[in-house]
C-alpha positions in Angstrom: 4.9 -13.4 -9.8 1.3 -13.6 -11.1 -1.6 -12.1 -8.8 -2.7 -15.5 -8.3 0.5 -16.4 -6.6 0.1 -13.5 -4.3 -3.1 -15.0 -3.4 -1.8 -18.3 -2.8 0.9 -16.8 -0.5 -1.6 -14.5 1.2 -3.7 -17.4 2.0 -0.7 -19.3 3.3 0.5 -16.4 5.7 -3.2 -15.9 6.7 -3.9 -19.6 7.7 -0.8 -19.9 9.5 -1.0 -16.7 11.6 -4.9 -16.8 12.0 -4.8 -20.2 13.9 -3.0 -18.0 16.6 -5.1 -15.2 16.4 -8.1 -17.4 17.2 -6.6 -18.8 20.3 -5.6 -15.2 21.5 -8.9 -13.8 20.7 -10.6 -16.5 23.0 -7.8 -15.9 25.5 -8.9 -11.9 25.5 -12.6 -13.0 26.0 -11.9 -15.3 28.9 -9.7 -12.6 30.5 -12.3 -9.9 30.3 -14.9 -12.2 32.0 -12.3 -13.3 34.5 -10.4 -10.0 35.3 -13.6 -7.5 35.0 -13.4 -4.0 33.8 -10.8 -2.3 36.1 -8.4 -5.5 36.2 -8.7 -5.9 32.5 -8.1 -2.1 32.0 -4.9 -2.5 34.0 -3.8 -5.6 31.8 -4.5 -3.5 28.6 -2.4 -0.7 29.8 0.6 -3.2 31.1 0.5 -4.6 27.6 0.1 -1.6 25.6 3.2 0.4 27.1 5.8 -2.3 26.4 4.2 -3.1 22.9 4.4 0.7 22.0 8.2 1.0 22.6 9.1 -2.4 21.4 10.8 -0.8 18.6 13.7 0.5 20.9 14.7 -3.1 21.8 14.9 -3.9 18.1 15.5 -0.7 16.2 14.6 -2.6 12.8 17.8 -4.9 12.9 15.5 -7.9 12.3 14.4 -6.3 9.0 17.8 -5.6 8.0 18.9 -9.3 8.7 16.0 -10.5 6.4 17.3 -8.3 3.6 21.1 -9.1 4.0 20.5 -13.0 4.4 18.2 -13.1 1.6 20.9 -11.5 -0.8 23.8 -13.6 0.6 23.1 -16.6 2.8 26.7 -17.4 3.4 26.8 -14.4 6.0 24.1 -15.7 8.0 26.2 -16.9 11.1 28.2 -13.7 11.1 25.3 -11.4 11.0 23.0 -13.4 13.5 25.9 -13.4 15.8 26.2 -9.5 15.3 22.5 -9.0 15.7 22.3 -11.1 18.9 25.2 -8.9 20.7 23.6 -5.6 19.6 20.2 -7.0 20.7 21.7 -7.4 24.5 22.3 -3.6 24.4 19.2 -2.5 22.9 17.1 -4.9 25.2 18.7 -3.0 28.3 18.0 0.6 26.7 14.4 -0.8 26.1 13.6 -1.9 29.7 15.2 1.2 30.9 13.3 3.6 28.9 10.0 1.9 29.7 10.6 2.3 33.4 11.4 5.8 33.0 8.1 6.4 31.1 6.1 4.8 34.0 8.0 7.4 36.3 7.1 10.2 34.2 3.4 9.2 33.7 3.2 8.7 37.4 1.7 5.4 37.6 1.0 3.6 40.8 4.1 1.3 41.9 2.0 -1.9 41.6 1.4 -0.9 37.9 4.7 0.1 37.4 6.0 -3.4 38.6 3.7 -5.2 36.4 4.9 -3.1 33.6 8.6 -3.6 34.1 7.8 -7.5 34.2 6.0 -7.6 30.9 8.7 -5.5 29.2 11.2 -8.3 30.5 8.8 -11.0 29.1 8.8 -9.0 25.8 12.5 -9.1 25.6 12.8 -12.6 26.2 10.3 -13.7 23.4 12.0 -11.2 20.9 15.1 -13.3 20.7 13.0 -15.9 18.9 12.0 -13.3 16.3 15.8 -13.3 15.2 15.4 -16.9 14.6 12.2 -16.4 12.7 13.9 -13.6 10.6 16.8 -15.9 9.4 14.0 -18.6 8.2 12.0 -15.6 6.8 14.9 -14.6 4.5 14.9 -18.0 3.0 11.4 -17.6 2.2 10.3 -20.4 5.0 7.6 -19.4 7.1 6.8 -22.6 8.8 9.2 -22.0 11.7 7.7 -18.6 12.4 4.1 -20.0 12.0 4.8 -22.7 14.3 6.3 -20.3 17.2 3.4 -18.2 16.7 1.1 -20.9 17.6 3.2 -22.2 20.4 3.4 -18.8 21.9 -0.6 -18.6 21.7 -1.1 -22.2 23.2 1.5 -21.2 26.0 -0.6 -18.1 26.8 -3.5 -20.0 26.7 -2.4 -22.6 29.3 -0.9 -19.6 31.2 -4.3 -18.1 31.6 -6.0 -21.6 32.4 -3.7 -22.1 35.3 -4.2 -18.4 36.5 -7.8 -19.0 36.5 -7.6 -22.4 38.1 -5.5 -21.1 41.1 -7.2 -17.7 40.9 -3.8 -16.0 40.9 -5.5 -12.7 39.7 -3.4 -10.1 37.4 0.0 -10.6 39.3 -0.2 -14.2 38.7 -0.9 -13.6 34.9 2.0 -11.3 34.6 4.5 -13.3 36.3 3.2 -16.6 34.3 3.8 -14.7 31.0 7.6 -13.9 32.1 8.2 -17.5 33.0 6.4 -19.0 29.7 8.1 -16.5 27.7 11.5 -17.2 29.0 11.3 -21.1 28.8 10.0 -20.7 25.2 12.8 -18.4 24.3 15.6 -20.9 25.7 14.1 -23.9 24.2 14.1 -22.0 20.8 17.4 -20.8 21.1 18.7 -24.2 22.2 17.2 -26.0 19.2 18.6 -23.5 16.7 22.2 -23.8 18.3 22.1 -27.6 18.2 20.9 -27.6 14.6 22.6 -24.8 12.9 25.1 -23.3 15.3 24.9 -20.1 17.4 27.5 -17.7 18.8 27.9 -14.3 19.6 30.7 -11.7 19.0 31.7 -8.4 20.2 32.0 -5.9 17.5 33.3 -2.5 17.1 31.4 0.6 17.6 31.6 1.4 13.9 29.9 -1.8 12.8 27.1 -1.2 15.2 26.4 2.3 13.9 26.6 1.0 10.3 24.0 -1.7 11.1 21.6 0.6 13.0 21.9 3.4 10.0 20.8 0.5 7.4 18.2 -0.5 9.7 16.7 3.0 10.5 13.7 3.1 7.8 12.6 -0.4 9.3 12.8 1.1 12.7 10.9 4.2 11.8 8.0 2.0 10.6 8.1 -0.3 13.5 8.0 2.8 16.1 5.1 4.8 14.3 2.7 1.6 13.8 2.4 0.5 17.5 2.4 4.1 18.4 -0.6 4.8 16.4 -2.2 1.5 17.6 -1.6 1.7 21.3 -1.6 5.4 22.1 -5.2 5.6 22.6 -5.2 3.1 25.3 -2.3 5.0 27.1 -4.1 8.4 27.0 -7.4 7.0 28.1 -5.6 5.2 31.3 -3.8 8.9 31.9 -6.8 11.0 31.2 -9.8 8.7 32.3 -10.3 5.6 34.2 -9.4 1.9 33.8 -13.0 1.2 33.2 -12.8 3.3 30.1 -9.8 1.6 28.7 -11.5 -1.7 29.1 -14.7 -0.3 27.2 -12.6 0.9 24.4 -10.1 -2.2 24.3 -12.7 -4.8 24.2 -14.3 -3.7 20.6 -10.6 -3.1 19.7 -9.8 -6.4 19.9 -12.3 -7.5 17.5 -11.3 -5.0 14.9 -7.4 -6.2 15.5 -8.4 -9.5 15.0 -9.9 -8.6 11.7 -6.7 -6.8 10.7 -5.0 -10.2 9.9 -6.5 -10.6 6.4 -4.9 -7.4 5.0 -1.7 -7.9 7.1 -1.4 -11.3 5.2 -2.3 -9.6 1.7 0.3 -6.8 2.3 3.3 -9.0 3.2 2.6 -11.1 0.0 2.1 -8.1 -2.0 5.3 -6.3 -1.2 7.9 -8.3 -3.2 5.6 -8.9 -6.1 5.0 -5.0 -6.5 8.5 -4.0 -5.7 9.6 -6.1 -8.9 6.7 -5.3 -11.1 7.2 -1.5 -10.6 10.4 -1.6 -12.3 10.0 -4.5 -14.9 6.4 -4.4 -15.9 4.4 -1.2 -15.4 1.3 -2.7 -16.7 1.1 -5.8 -14.7 2.4 -3.5 -11.5 -0.8 -1.5 -12.0 -3.1 -4.5 -12.8 -1.8 -6.1 -9.5 -2.7 -3.0 -7.4 -6.1 -2.9 -8.7 -6.6 -6.7 -8.3 -5.5 -6.2 -4.6 -7.8 -3.2 -4.2 -10.7 -5.4 -5.5 -10.1 -8.2 -3.2 -9.9 -5.9 -0.3 -13.4 -4.0 -1.2 -14.9 -7.3 -1.8 -14.0 -8.6 1.7 -13.6 -5.4 3.9 -16.9 -3.4 2.9 -19.3 -6.4 3.8 -17.2 -7.2 6.9 -17.4 -3.4 8.2 -21.0 -2.9 7.3 -22.0 -6.3 8.9 -20.3 -5.2 12.3 -21.9 -1.6 12.0 -25.4 -3.4 11.7 -24.9 -6.2 14.4 -22.5 -4.4 16.8 -24.9 -4.9 19.7 -25.4 -8.5 19.2 -21.7 -9.1 18.7 -20.8 -7.4 22.0 -23.5 -8.9 23.9 -22.4 -12.6 22.6 -18.6 -12.0 23.3 -18.4 -10.0 26.3 -22.0 -9.9 27.9 -24.2 -7.0 28.6 -21.6 -5.3 31.2 -20.0 -4.1 28.0 -23.0 -2.6 26.5 -21.3 0.7 26.3 -18.8 -0.7 23.8 -21.3 -0.8 21.1 -20.9 2.7 20.0 -17.0 2.4 19.8 -17.4 -0.8 17.9 -19.9 1.1 15.4 -17.1 3.9 14.7 -14.3 1.1 14.7 -16.2 -0.5 12.0 -15.8 2.2 9.7 -12.3 2.7 10.6 -11.7 -1.1 9.5 -12.3 -0.5 5.8 -10.1 2.6 6.0 -7.3 0.9 7.6 -7.7 -2.0 4.9 -7.1 0.7 2.0 -4.4 2.6 3.8 -2.4 -0.7 4.1 -2.8 -1.4 0.4 -1.8 2.4 -0.5 1.1 2.2 2.2 2.7 -1.0 0.7 2.3 0.3 -2.9 4.2 3.6 -2.0 6.9 1.3 -0.2 7.3 -0.7 -3.3 7.5 2.4 -5.4 10.5 3.9 -3.6 8.1 6.4 -2.1 8.4 5.0 1.7 9.6 8.6 3.0 6.3 10.0 1.6 4.4 7.1 3.5 6.2 7.6 6.7 5.7 11.4 6.8 2.0 11.1 6.3 1.9 8.3 9.1 3.9 10.5 11.2 1.6 13.5 10.6 -1.5 11.3 11.1 -0.2 10.0 14.4 0.3 13.6 15.8 -3.1 14.3 14.5 -4.5 11.4 16.4 -2.8 12.3 19.7 -3.9 16.0 19.6 -7.6 15.0 18.6 -7.5 12.1 21.5 -6.4 14.7 24.0 -9.2 17.2 22.9 -12.1 14.5 22.9 -11.1 12.1 25.9 -12.2 14.9 28.5 -15.6 15.5 26.6 -16.5 12.0 25.1 -14.2 9.6 27.5 -13.7 6.4 25.5 -15.7 7.5 22.4 -13.1 10.5 21.8 -10.4 8.1 20.6 -12.5 6.3 18.4 -13.2 9.6 16.5 -9.7 10.5 16.7 -8.6 7.3 15.0 -11.5 7.7 12.5 -10.3 11.1 11.3 -6.5 10.1 11.3 -7.2 7.0 9.3 -9.3 9.2 6.9 -6.4 11.6 6.6 -3.9 8.8 5.7 -6.3 7.3 3.1 -6.7 10.8 1.5 -2.9 11.3 1.4 -2.1 7.8 0.4 -4.7 8.2 -2.7 -3.1 11.5 -3.8 0.4 10.3 -3.6 -0.2 7.2 -5.6 -2.3 9.2 -8.0 0.3 12.0 -8.4 3.6 9.9 -8.2 2.7 6.3 -9.5 -0.6 6.2 -11.5 -3.9 7.5 -11.6 -6.6 5.5 -9.7 -10.0 5.1 -11.1 -12.5 2.6 -10.1 -15.9 4.2 -10.2 -17.8 1.4 -12.4 -16.9 -1.5 -10.1 -17.3 0.9 -7.1 -21.1 1.4 -8.0 -21.8 -2.3 -8.5 -20.1 -3.2 -5.1 -22.2 -0.6 -3.6 -25.4 -2.2 -5.0 -24.3 -5.7 -3.6 -23.5 -4.1 -0.1 -26.8 -2.4 0.0 -28.6 -5.9 -0.9 -26.6 -7.7 1.9 -27.8 -4.9 4.3 -31.3 -4.8 3.7 -31.6 -8.7 4.1 -29.7 -8.4 7.6 -32.0 -5.7 8.7 -35.0 -7.6 7.7 -33.8 -10.4 9.8 -33.1 -8.6 12.9 -35.5 -10.8 15.0 -33.5 -14.0 14.0 -30.3 -15.3 15.9 -26.8 -13.6 15.2 -25.6 -16.8 13.2 -28.6 -17.0 10.9 -28.5 -13.1 10.4 -24.9 -13.3 9.3 -25.4 -16.4 7.2 -28.5 -14.6 5.3 -26.2 -11.4 4.9 -23.2 -13.6 3.3 -25.5 -15.6 1.1 -27.2 -12.4 -0.1 -24.0 -10.6 -0.6 -22.4 -13.6 -2.5 -25.4 -13.8 -5.1 -25.5 -10.2 -5.6 -22.2 -9.8 -6.3 -22.5 -12.3 -9.1 -26.0 -10.9 -10.4 -24.3 -7.3 -10.5 -21.1 -8.7 -12.1 -18.8 -7.2 -9.4 -16.2 -10.0 -10.3 -15.9 -11.8 -13.6 -15.9 -15.6 -14.1 -12.3 -16.1 -14.3 -11.7 -14.0 -11.2 -14.4 -16.2 -9.4 -12.5 -19.3 -10.7 -9.3 -17.8 -9.4 -10.7 -17.6 -5.9 -12.1 -21.1 -5.9 -8.8 -22.3 -6.7 -7.0 -20.4 -4.0 -9.4 -21.8 -1.6 -8.6 -25.2 -2.8 -4.9 -24.8 -2.6 -5.4 -23.1 0.9 
């Protein structure tokens, strides 16, 4: 598969998922304005805790389902039945674990109830992911994309009803549970009617065999949400819910911008896995092409957010969140590190170095936790921002070293200098237009950046044509 095909697949995944993220992003803005700092802080916590431990309700079985069905579609019914049966046991374990966690961290009884309800809602909607995994194994992303959009629309409608009837936070959580349960029932009923769906009890040995095979998937699923959500948990315990809101509001902007690299990473993995064995030259070239795309898109976004952070916060969340400007500036730097971290990570996984990547990720997560615990009492919501920045830097440095020592030597100085000049041009233009409105500033910066990457020859004519083709196909 050529890199052009990777770009086409990336654009398909990105577009199908970005529609959902746009809806959810506006939902976040609406909720922040409706709930206020304290209630939005509580909402952030009751969402973060179940999300952090979702792996306990899955244990990587969706990943192993995708791999086995992709290799042999004749076993689809049997393995789906097996996955459904083990999913019931894991779901109960997940809910119980979350409840014990809330007791150990001594959350108030109202907050504990809300967390428990959200956990049950997550369990309900997770059954649709089993069906999505079956379609993903056949490289059919339409169902998964459709379900994501439906989930986002359902959430939007729930929020609208909550605001219309002024049901506050409790109404929002209960509405989420009802919406997810109904959506999951409809999905399972449709799949059962169209393809057949059954559930069988299997012996203990078959369960343990499935879980052992899924262990690498489970490890990755556990570490990633822990790394993403741990700062919110620590802030809620070591500071106030207002601090959680001031941290989480700009973090939602950054999470929204993760979508691009997530789509690219997902499209890259099968290509790099194949090329690492059959064509070393194309394998390295694909990596460099991906790195170039990430740099071309990631750096201007990060610098733009860094320069316009105040205007962005005021536009999206109002002046009440003025204290979120500094966290957004720090997170803008973290964003570009995350982009390259994702590329290094998928390259290591494709090159059979997944345990190397996992060890680095575990160490970075521990580093993030230790630094956050130290910095939150001193710097409040700024502390976890700095902790994550240092941890992401650690991952990027380790990823660079592992690829250079185990895969191939990374050298990119010439294009890096040209790109730096283009970004400098964009930054100067944006700073000179500070008195203009935010959309005009962004337009001036984007146009200046586009012209400068052509002047400094950051991309070749053929690369430019490939990008235009990708946009037309999308």
